[in-house]
C-alpha positions in Angstrom: 23.7 -32.9 -17.3 25.9 -31.3 -14.6 24.7 -30.0 -11.3 25.3 -26.4 -12.5 23.2 -27.0 -15.6 20.3 -28.3 -13.5 20.5 -25.2 -11.3 20.1 -22.9 -14.3 16.7 -21.4 -15.0 14.9 -23.1 -17.9 15.1 -20.0 -20.1 18.9 -19.8 -19.7 19.2 -23.5 -20.5 17.3 -23.1 -23.7 19.4 -20.1 -24.8 22.6 -22.1 -24.0 21.4 -25.1 -26.0 20.7 -22.9 -29.0 24.0 -21.1 -28.7 26.0 -24.4 -28.6 24.4 -25.4 -31.9 24.6 -22.2 -33.8 27.6 -20.4 -32.1 29.8 -23.2 -31.0 33.0 -21.6 -32.3 32.3 -18.1 -30.9 34.3 -17.3 -27.7 32.8 -15.0 -25.1 33.1 -14.1 -21.5 30.4 -16.0 -19.6 30.9 -14.1 -16.4 30.4 -10.7 -18.1 27.2 -12.0 -19.9 25.8 -13.4 -16.6 26.5 -10.2 -14.7 24.9 -8.1 -17.5 21.8 -10.4 -17.4 21.6 -10.1 -13.6 22.0 -6.3 -13.7 19.3 -6.0 -16.3 16.8 -8.4 -14.6 17.2 -7.0 -11.1 17.0 -3.4 -12.5 13.9 -4.3 -14.5 12.3 -6.1 -11.5 12.6 -3.2 -9.1 11.6 -0.7 -11.8 8.3 -2.6 -12.1 7.9 -2.9 -8.4 8.0 0.9 -8.1 5.9 1.4 -11.2 3.2 -0.6 -9.5 3.4 1.6 -6.4 3.1 4.9 -8.2 -0.5 5.0 -9.6 -2.2 5.8 -6.3 -0.4 9.2 -6.1 -1.6 10.1 -9.6 -5.2 8.8 -9.2 -5.6 10.8 -6.0 -6.3 13.9 -8.1 -9.4 12.4 -9.6 -10.8 10.5 -6.6 -11.6 13.9 -5.2 -11.7 17.2 -7.2 -13.7 20.4 -7.5 -16.6 19.2 -9.6 -18.2 22.6 -9.9 -15.6 23.8 -12.4 -15.8 20.7 -14.6 -18.1 19.6 -17.4 -19.2 16.0 -17.4 -18.1 13.9 -20.5 -20.8 13.6 -23.1 -20.5 9.8 -23.3 -20.8 9.0 -19.6 -23.8 7.9 -17.5 -21.7 7.4 -14.4 -22.9 9.4 -11.4 -19.4 9.2 -10.0 -17.6 10.6 -13.1 -16.2 13.5 -11.1 -15.1 12.0 -7.8 -15.3 8.6 -6.2 -17.0 7.7 -3.0 -15.9 7.3 -0.3 -13.3 9.9 -1.3 -15.8 12.7 -2.0 -16.1 14.2 1.5 -14.3 17.0 3.3 -12.0 14.5 5.0 -10.6 13.3 1.7 -6.9 14.0 2.7 -7.3 11.8 5.8 -8.9 8.9 3.9 -6.2 9.1 1.1 -3.6 9.1 3.9 -5.2 5.9 5.2 -4.7 4.2 1.8 -1.0 5.2 1.8 -0.5 4.1 5.3 -2.3 0.7 5.0 0.1 -0.1 2.2 3.3 1.3 3.8 2.7 0.0 7.3 2.0 -3.5 5.9 5.2 -3.2 3.9 7.3 -2.0 6.8 6.1 -4.8 9.1 6.4 -7.6 6.5 9.8 -6.4 5.4 11.4 -7.6 8.7 10.1 -11.1 8.0 10.9 -10.9 4.3 14.6 -10.6 4.9 14.5 -13.7 7.1 12.7 -15.7 4.4 15.0 -14.4 1.6 18.1 -15.8 3.3 16.6 -19.3 3.3 14.9 -19.8 -0.1 15.7 -19.7 -3.8 15.6 -16.0 -4.7 14.5 -16.6 -8.3 11.3 -18.2 -7.0 10.9 -15.6 -4.3 11.2 -12.7 -6.6 9.1 -14.1 -9.5 6.3 -15.1 -7.1 6.4 -11.7 -5.4 6.2 -9.8 -8.7 3.2 -11.8 -10.0 1.3 -11.3 -6.7 2.2 -7.5 -6.7 0.7 -7.3 -10.2 -2.4 -9.0 -8.9 -2.8 -6.5 -6.0 -2.4 -3.6 -8.5 -5.0 -5.1 -10.8 -7.4 -5.7 -8.0 -7.3 -2.0 -7.1 -8.0 -1.0 -10.7 -10.9 -3.4 -11.0 -12.7 -1.2 -8.5 -13.4 1.3 -11.3 -14.8 -1.3 -13.6 -17.0 -2.9 -11.0 -18.1 0.3 -9.2 -16.6 -0.7 -5.9 -16.9 2.2 -3.3 -15.9 0.3 -0.1 -13.1 1.9 1.9 -12.5 -1.6 3.5 -11.9 -3.1 0.0 -9.3 -0.5 -0.9 -7.5 -0.9 2.4 -7.4 -4.7 2.2 -6.0 -4.5 -1.3 -3.4 -2.0 -0.2 -2.3 -4.1 2.7 -2.0 -7.2 0.5 0.1 -5.1 -2.0 2.3 -3.9 0.8 3.0 -7.4 2.0 3.9 -9.0 -1.4 6.0 -5.9 -2.4 8.5 -6.8 0.4 9.8 -9.7 -1.7 11.6 -7.2 -3.9 14.2 -5.3 -2.0 16.0 -8.0 0.0 16.0 -10.2 -3.1 17.4 -7.9 -5.7 20.1 -6.4 -3.4 21.3 -9.9 -2.4 21.4 -11.1 -6.0 23.4 -8.0 -7.0 25.9 -8.4 -4.2 26.3 -12.1 -5.0 27.4 -11.1 -8.6 29.2 -7.9 -8.1 31.6 -8.8 -5.3 32.7 -7.1 -2.1 34.8 -4.2 -3.3 33.9 -0.6 -4.0 30.4 -0.6 -5.5 28.9 2.7 -4.6 28.9 3.9 -8.2 27.6 0.8 -9.8 24.9 0.5 -7.1 24.2 4.2 -7.6 23.6 3.6 -11.3 21.6 0.4 -10.6 19.5 2.1 -7.9 18.1 4.5 -10.5 15.5 1.8 -11.0 13.6 3.4 -8.1 13.3 6.7 -9.9 12.8 5.1 -13.3 10.0 3.0 -11.9 8.4 6.1 -10.4 8.6 7.8 -13.8 7.3 4.8 -15.7 4.4 4.3 -13.2 3.5 8.0 -13.4 3.6 8.2 -17.2 1.4 5.1 -17.5 -1.1 6.2 -14.9 -1.3 9.7 -16.2 -2.3 8.4 -19.7 -5.5 7.0 -18.2 -6.2 9.0 -15.1 -8.7 11.4 -16.7 -10.6 8.8 -18.7 -10.4 5.5 -16.9 -8.4 5.5 -13.7 -8.8 1.7 -13.3 -6.4 1.2 -16.2 -3.9 3.4 -14.3 -3.5 0.4 -12.0 -4.2 -2.5 -14.3 -1.5 -1.6 -16.9 1.4 -1.4 -14.3 0.0 -4.5 -12.7 0.2 -6.5 -15.9 3.7 -5.1 -16.5 5.1 -6.4 -13.2 3.4 -9.8 -13.6 5.1 -10.2 -17.0 8.4 -9.2 -15.4 7.9 -11.9 -12.8 7.7 -14.5 -15.6 10.9 -13.2 -17.1 12.7 -13.4 -13.8 11.5 -17.0 -13.3 12.8 -17.9 -16.8 16.2 -16.1 -16.7 17.4 -14.9 -13.3 20.5 -16.7 -11.9 20.6 -15.7 -8.2 24.1 -17.0 -7.4 27.3 -17.4 -9.5 27.7 -20.9 -8.0 24.6 -22.0 -10.0 26.6 -21.4 -13.3 29.9 -22.9 -12.3 31.5 -19.5 -12.9 34.0 -17.9 -10.5 32.4 -15.9 -7.8 33.3 -12.3 -8.5 35.9 -11.1 -6.0 39.0 -8.9 -6.1 42.5 -10.4 -6.1 43.3 -8.4 -2.9 40.4 -10.0 -1.1 41.4 -13.5 -2.1 45.1 -12.9 -1.3 44.2 -12.0 2.2 42.4 -15.3 2.8 44.0 -18.4 4.0 45.1 -20.6 1.1 42.6 -23.3 1.9 39.7 -20.7 1.7 40.4 -19.6 -1.8 38.8 -22.6 -3.3 35.5 -21.7 -1.6 35.5 -18.2 -3.3 36.2 -19.6 -6.7 34.0 -22.7 -6.2 35.6 -24.6 -9.0 38.6 -26.7 -7.8 38.4 -30.5 -7.7 41.1 -30.7 -5.1 42.2 -28.1 -2.5 45.8 -27.9 -1.6 45.9 -27.5 2.2 49.6 -26.7 2.2 50.5 -23.0 2.3 51.5 -21.5 -1.1 54.9 -20.0 -1.6 54.9 -16.4 -2.9 55.7 -17.6 -6.4 53.0 -20.2 -6.4 50.5 -17.7 -4.9 51.3 -15.1 -7.6 51.0 -17.8 -10.3 47.7 -19.0 -9.0 46.2 -15.5 -8.8 47.3 -14.7 -12.4 45.9 -18.0 -13.6 42.6 -17.3 -11.9 42.4 -13.8 -13.3 43.2 -14.9 -16.8 40.4 -17.6 -16.6 37.9 -15.3 -18.3 36.1 -17.9 -20.3 33.6 -19.5 -17.9 32.1 -22.1 -20.2 29.3 -24.5 -19.1 30.6 -27.0 -21.7 33.9 -27.2 -20.0 32.3 -27.8 -16.6 30.4 -30.8 -18.1 33.3 -32.4 -19.9 36.5 -32.0 -18.0 35.3 -31.5 -14.4 37.0 -28.2 -13.8 34.0 -26.7 -12.1 32.9 -27.9 -8.7 30.5 -26.0 -6.4 29.2 -28.9 -4.3 30.9 -31.5 -2.3 34.0 -29.5 -1.7 35.9 -30.1 1.5 35.9 -26.4 2.2 32.1 -26.2 1.8 31.6 -29.0 4.2 34.1 -27.7 6.8 33.0 -24.0 6.6 29.2 -23.9 6.9 27.7 -20.5 6.3 24.5 -20.4 8.2 21.9 -17.6 7.9 22.3 -14.9 10.6 19.4 -14.3 13.0 17.5 -11.0 13.3 19.1 -9.8 16.6 22.6 -10.7 15.5 22.2 -8.7 12.4 20.7 -5.8 14.3 23.8 -5.3 16.5 26.2 -5.2 13.6 28.0 -1.8 14.0 26.3 0.9 11.9 23.0 -1.0 11.3 21.0 0.8 14.0 22.3 4.3 13.0 21.6 3.8 9.3 18.3 2.2 10.0 17.1 5.2 12.0 18.6 7.7 9.6 16.7 6.0 6.8 13.5 6.2 8.8 13.6 10.0 8.5 15.1 10.1 5.0 12.5 7.7 3.6 9.7 9.7 5.4 10.7 12.7 3.2 11.1 10.7 0.0 7.8 8.8 0.2 5.9 12.0 1.1 7.0 13.3 -2.2 6.2 10.0 -3.9 2.6 9.9 -2.7 1.7 13.6 -2.5 3.8 15.6 -5.0 1.4 15.4 -8.0 -1.5 16.5 -5.8 0.5 19.3 -4.3 1.6 20.6 -7.8 -2.0 20.5 -9.0 -3.2 22.5 -5.9 -0.5 25.1 -6.3 -0.7 25.6 -10.0 -3.4 25.8 -12.8 -2.1 22.5 -14.3 -4.4 19.5 -15.0 -4.2 16.3 -13.1 -2.4 14.6 -16.0 0.1 17.4 -16.5 0.8 17.7 -12.8 1.7 14.0 -12.7 4.0 14.4 -15.7 5.8 17.5 -14.1 6.3 15.6 -10.9 8.5 13.1 -12.7 11.4 15.6 -12.7 11.7 15.0 -9.0 12.5 11.3 -9.9 14.8 12.3 -12.7 16.8 14.3 -10.1 16.7 11.2 -7.9 18.5 9.2 -10.6 21.4 11.7 -10.7 21.4 12.0 -6.9 21.9 8.2 -6.4 24.8 8.1 -8.9 26.5 11.2 -7.4 26.1 9.8 -3.9 27.6 6.4 -5.0 30.5 8.1 -6.8 31.3 10.3 -3.8 31.2 7.4 -1.4 33.6 5.4 -3.6 36.1 8.2 -4.1 36.2 9.3 -0.4 35.4 6.0 1.5 33.2 8.2 3.6 29.6 7.0 3.1 28.1 8.7 6.2 29.7 12.0 5.4 28.4 11.8 1.9 24.8 11.2 3.2 25.1 14.0 5.8 26.4 16.5 3.2 23.4 15.9 0.8 20.9 15.9 3.7 22.2 19.3 4.8 21.7 20.8 1.3 18.3 19.2 1.1 16.9 21.3 3.9 17.0 24.7 2.1 15.7 23.1 -1.1 12.6 22.0 0.9 12.1 25.5 2.2 11.9 26.8 -1.4 8.6 25.0 -1.8 7.1 27.8 0.3 8.2 30.5 -2.2 5.2 31.4 -4.4 7.3 32.5 -7.4 8.5 28.9 -7.8 5.1 27.7 -8.9 4.5 30.7 -11.1 7.3 29.7 -13.4 7.4 26.2 -14.7 11.2 26.4 -15.5 12.0 27.4 -11.9 9.7 24.6 -10.6 11.4 22.0 -12.8 14.8 23.1 -11.6 13.7 22.9 -8.0 12.3 19.4 -8.5 15.5 18.2 -10.1 17.7 19.6 -7.3 15.5 18.5 -4.4 15.0 15.1 -6.0 18.8 14.6 -6.2 19.4 15.8 -2.6 16.5 13.9 -1.0 16.9 10.6 -2.9 20.8 10.5 -3.0 21.3 9.5 0.7 18.3 7.2 0.6 19.7 5.4 -2.4 23.2 5.0 -0.9 21.9 3.7 2.4 19.6 1.1 0.9 22.1 -0.3 -1.6 25.9 0.0 -1.2 25.9 0.7 2.6 23.4 -2.1 3.4 25.3 -4.5 1.2 28.6 -3.7 2.8 27.2 -3.9 6.3 25.6 -7.3 5.6 28.4 -8.9 3.6 31.2 -7.8 6.0 29.7 -9.9 8.8 28.5 -12.9 6.8 27.4 -13.7 3.2 24.2 -15.0 4.8 23.4 -11.8 6.7 23.0 -9.6 3.7 19.2 -10.0 3.1 18.5 -9.7 6.8 20.5 -6.6 7.3 19.0 -5.1 4.1 15.5 -5.9 5.4 16.2 -4.4 8.8 17.5 -1.1 7.3 14.8 -0.9 4.7 12.1 -2.1 7.0 12.9 0.6 9.6 13.0 3.1 6.8 9.6 1.9 5.5 8.0 2.7 8.9 9.1 6.3 8.3 7.8 6.0 4.7 4.4 4.9 6.1 4.3 7.7 8.6 5.2 10.4 6.1 2.2 10.3 3.7 -0.1 9.7 6.7 1.2 12.8 8.5 1.2 14.8 5.3 -2.5 14.1 4.9 -3.2 15.0 8.5 -0.9 18.1 8.7 -2.0 19.3 5.3 -5.6 19.0 6.3 -5.2 20.8 9.7 -2.5 23.5 8.9 -2.1 23.7 5.2 0.4 22.4 2.7 3.4 24.5 3.8 3.3 22.9 7.2 4.0 19.6 5.5 7.3 21.0 4.2 8.4 22.2 7.6 7.7 18.7 8.8 10.0 17.4 6.1 12.7 19.8 7.0 12.5 18.7 10.6 12.7 15.1 9.6 15.9 15.7 7.5 17.4 17.4 10.6 16.8 14.3 12.7 18.4 12.2 9.9 21.5 14.4 10.0 21.8 14.1 13.8 21.6 10.3 13.7 24.6 10.2 11.4 26.8 12.4 13.6 28.6 9.5 15.4 29.4 7.7 12.1 30.6 10.9 10.5 32.8 11.6 13.5 34.4 8.1 13.3 35.0 8.5 9.5 36.8 11.8 10.1 38.9 10.3 12.9 39.9 7.5 10.7 40.7 9.9 7.9 42.9 12.1 10.1 44.7 9.0 11.6 45.4 7.7 8.1 46.8 11.1 7.0 49.0 11.3 10.1 50.4 7.8 9.4 51.1 8.7 5.8 
């Protein structure tokens, strides 16, 4: 068995063994199949990560409600059928804010360490372990219902544990995606892929809303079981790096052509010998055409004729690629600006994530379950927002300008939440949720995916997870503050004050992008002048 075969997950090895016996004569493009599998598994993984985060925002509506207007179920003997101690007092918004913040602050702090770890371990093990533990934390919260647990300390500890283990997700999936989808323009494909965030929110909301009014414990247990099963699938099938398969590392011909001849073998990872003499133009053109036509990446070939070689290459031994430290990653140009911008952008997004169902219920006559279902239109808008932001970034090569444009438009959309007629008409409300979801989540999606991947991979292939963790970790501090401040501000000054806070946060995010936007326009003008 070759080194590549031993590196493959057991599930992939089983499938390959079956395919060789029953489909030996069928020709297929192994690279495309591997990329499709990676896209699906990473998309599924982070969908389940977000699905496991969402139930708390749905269950808030039944942890504390106006019991005087409700009739107890005929089949219950539970004294806490209506609300749930300790969330049955006048300071309920503050206590619920503590739950959100205990998860999110733990997530934000642990994220900085998670990126450091992700650069140094096998990402398949890292992601699968994190998903199973995330499922466990979700199930532990749901078991409080079955076991009549009313300890605030218990809920906070479970939330903190959940926040820590959830940090395994983002650095892992972004690094795996960047490994497989190369270094060219990827705003659109990352925009489509990043819809997993909104899809996960929708899935988590729909699952939680099915049980929230009968057994809110199942609102947590069902998503917890789902992500744990997903972790098993990742362990069985995820291939974190193309080198594990013996396939060509995805890269564009232009990128390879600009490299020194002796470096091209490192990118392809498949030559037995490296010619250290410079290629002539004819040889170089012939070599590139040969590489591009080598579509069939077949594990059988790598075992029989020795074409594939990913270890022991002279290039690999002469060009070590060591993981980049935290402070070196921090000073990469653009990392600080995008990190701080994401701090405020994610503050807005996560305030909606954790409080929108409760705000809709308090502003309309809808039930807790229906309010949760209606809130999913915000996440549907987020799917389109991420795709639009990625496509605009690719077509203009102006990522910061794309983010600033959408953040500017988001401010008036947030103001509309103060207009009473919006909540009197469900069609208008749905439209506002779609538009504001696209404008709020579009920049957030672009910064955490394509921009983070570009910043990390431009410096070093071993800086990506660390850069991603720095940007998302800083953003997660804002995500932790947002729901906490929403609970405090809403309790002191009313709901509308929360939306003014969100508009102010968006304004700060816009200001932090100003230098990057200025540089992009200077570059654009200089390019036009040269042309």
